N, C-alpha and C positions, 0 to 999 in steps of 0.2 A: 502724283497726286494731290490736290489741292487743300489746304490744310483748312480747317474748320476753326473759328473762333475769330477773335479780332487780335490781328500783328500787334503786337506789343504790349500787347495785355495777357494774353491764353500763349504764348507764344512769344520767342524772339522775333522781333520783326526788323528788318532791314530797308534800310532809308539812304537816299542823297541828299546832301547838303553842298549849296552850291553858292560860293562867292564870287557874282557873276561884277567885271570889271571893265575897264575900257581903257588898257592899259598909258594912263595917262594920269594914277593915282585917284581915283575915283570910283566907286563900288555902288551898286545897286539893290536897295529895301525896299520893302513893299510893307505897306501899315495892315495891320490885320483887321478885319473887322467882325463885328459880332456871330457871322455865319462859321468861321471855324471853330474848330473843336476847342479850341481855348487860346488864351494868352493876347483876347481883345483889343485892339488900340495898340498896338505894340507891334514895332517895326522889326523885323527879320528879312533874314539874307536868301533865304528861300529852301525849300527840300520838299522832297515826296518820296511816298514808299516803292520799294523794289515790286514788282510782281512775278509771280511765279512766270518760271519761261521767260521773264525779260532778260536782255543784257545790261548790266549795269550803266555803261556809257548812254546805251539806247535812251535809259529813266531821264538821266543827265541832260539829253537834247530835248526828250518829249517834255519834261516838266518847265523845263526852263521857256521852250517855244507858246506852252500853255498860258504861264504864270507873266509873261513878260515879253511876249509877242516876239522874241528874238532870236536868229539862229545863233547858235555856235560856232565862235571862230575856231577856239583851241582851249583845249583842256590841259589840269595839271593836276593829279592826283596827290591831295596835300597828307592823306593819312586818313586813322579811322579814332573811331569814341565810342565807349558804350557810353548810352545815356539811359541811367536811370529816373525817373521824376513818379508824380504821381498824379494821375488823374482821373477825377471825379469820386477818388477815394480808394482806387484800384492802382498799385504798382505798374508801371511798364518799364520793358524794358527792350531798347533799340540800339540794331550795331550802326551807327553813321559813318557812312563813306564821304569823306569830307572834298570838294575840291575848288581850287580857282577855275575861271572860266572867262577866256575873252569875249567878250560881244559890244555891237555895236550902237554904243549909245542913241545915235539918232532914230534907232528903230524902236528903242524901248518903250513900252506901253503896259499898262494895265489890262492882263489879259485873261483874266479873273475875276471880275468884278462884283461875283456874289462872294468871293472871299478876302478882295482886297481894298480899301478906300481908295489909294493912291500909290504911288511908288516917287522915289526919290533917292538922288544921289549926293552921296556924303564921301567924306574921306575921313582920314583915320584920326583926324582934328574935328571933326563936324560930327561925330556920331552920337545921334540924337537921344535923348535920355531916356525914352520910352522902349525898352527894346528887346526884345525876346530872352527869357532866362536863359537860354543856351550861348547865346552868343559871345559873353566872358571870356566862354570856356574856348569857344573856340579862339579869338583873340588870344587868349594865352596861348595858345598850342602852336598859331601859325600865324601871327601876329608879323615877326622877321620875315614872312613869307611872301606877306600882302603886298 
């Protein structure tokens, strides 16, 4: 039975977060636009909610194809995080399942122009200043494995 209400607000939501890389020290980020739920104008590595009945790794593949127009070549599960935030004055709670994902950089493109203004390839030394609020914690946890 599907739960009523909002994931992450009325009950704990489950999401996947993916660090898409090219195998050569570069990783992909998308710049969020004003149509996203929050963090407008910030660069983000990518993620999406797991829908009831969907398998986690299928969600990773589907979300990456939708957001970046690329197929997953290889995945590595990094771990999970409890993500406690506030959105529009309400506390939220998500369980984030974090992945490192190899993709073909030549095929990457903005797949959801209604959510993202642009994409870019970065290194750990060239991370833009205006990043998603959760990315520093991701780097703190997994930086040595990226």
